[in-house]
C-alpha positions, 0 to 999 in steps of 0.5 A: 142846675138842670141837665140841658137836653139836646133838641131832636132833629125836626122830621124834615131835617131828618130826612135831609140828614139821611140823604146828605151822606150819600149825596156828599159821597156822590159829590165827592166822586166827581173826578174833575181832574180826570175829566179836565185831562180828557178835555186836554186829551190826556189821562192823568192817571198815565202822566206825572204822579198818576194822580187826578188831584190838583197838584198833578193837573197843575204839573201836567196841564198847567197852572190855570187847570190846576187852580180850577181843579183845586177849587172844584175839589175844595167845594166838594168838601165845603159844600157837604160840610156846610150842608150838614151844619145847615141841617143841624141849625136848629139843634145843639152844636154837637149834632152840627159837628156830627152831621158836618163831619160826617158829610165832609168825610163822606165827600173825602171818601168819595173823592179818594175812592171814586167808583167813576175811575174803579176806586182810584181817586185823589188823596183828599187834600183839597177836598179836606181843606174845604171841610176844614175851612167850614168845621174848624176855620181857625185850624184851617188857618194854622194848617194852611200856614204850616203847609206853606211854610213846609212847601216853601222850605223843601218844595215837595208837595207831599211833605207839606201835605203830610206835615198838615195832616200830622198836625190836624189832630193836634190843632183841633185838640188844642183849639176845640178841646171839648168838641170830641166829634171834631177831634175824632174827625180830624184823626180820621181825616189825618189817617186817610191822608197818610194812608193815601200818601203811602207811595209818597212816604215810600219815595220820601224814605228812598229819597226819590221824591220829586220837587214841585215843578210843572212838566214840559209836554214832552216830559210828563213822566215825573212821580213827585208830589201829592195829588189833592 
C-alpha cells in the first residue's frame, strides 16, 4: 500500500495562511468588553473582578451587555478557526487542524494580552469556546455540559471554567485520538486558561472567591468570577 502524501497549499492559499495568524491575533485584540463599559461610562478594569470579559460585564453592566460581549468574544475565536479550516480546505485534515488551531490560538492570545490595554485582556474562555465549536464540536458539547453542571452546583464561574479547561485535553484525547495537532492545541489552550485564572485559584484556596451575581450600581467592587 502506497504512502498517502499531503497535498501542498496552493500559492493563493499559502498567502492567506500567512496573513491569517496576525489577522487572527488582531481580531482577538479587540476589547469589546472594555469598549462596552466605556459606552456606559464605566471602566470594567476598576469594577467587579477587574476583568474585561463577559462575566464581569454581565455582573457590572447587566445581562444584556454580558450576552452581547460573550457573543462577540466567542466569534473572535470561531471566525479565525473557521478561516483556518477554509484556507486548508483543499489539503489533508492534519493541515486543516494546524491552520485552524494556530489561528484560534492567535485569537485567544490576542484576547488575553490585548495591546489596546497594555497587555491586560480577558481570560479567554468565551474566545476559546468559539474555537472549540469549530475545531472539536463534540468536545465542545461535553465541555459546555461540564461547565454548566459545575456552575449550577457551586455558582462560581471560575470553578466551572477551570473544570472545563482541565477536561478539555482529556475529551480531545478520547474523541480525537489520532489528531495530534488538536491534542497539542487542547493542552496549550488549557494551560493558558489555568494561567489566566491564577488569581481565581488563589481566592478559591483562600475561600474568598465570590459566587456569581449581578452587582448593584452602588456596589461594584466584588472580585469573584472568571472573565471570559
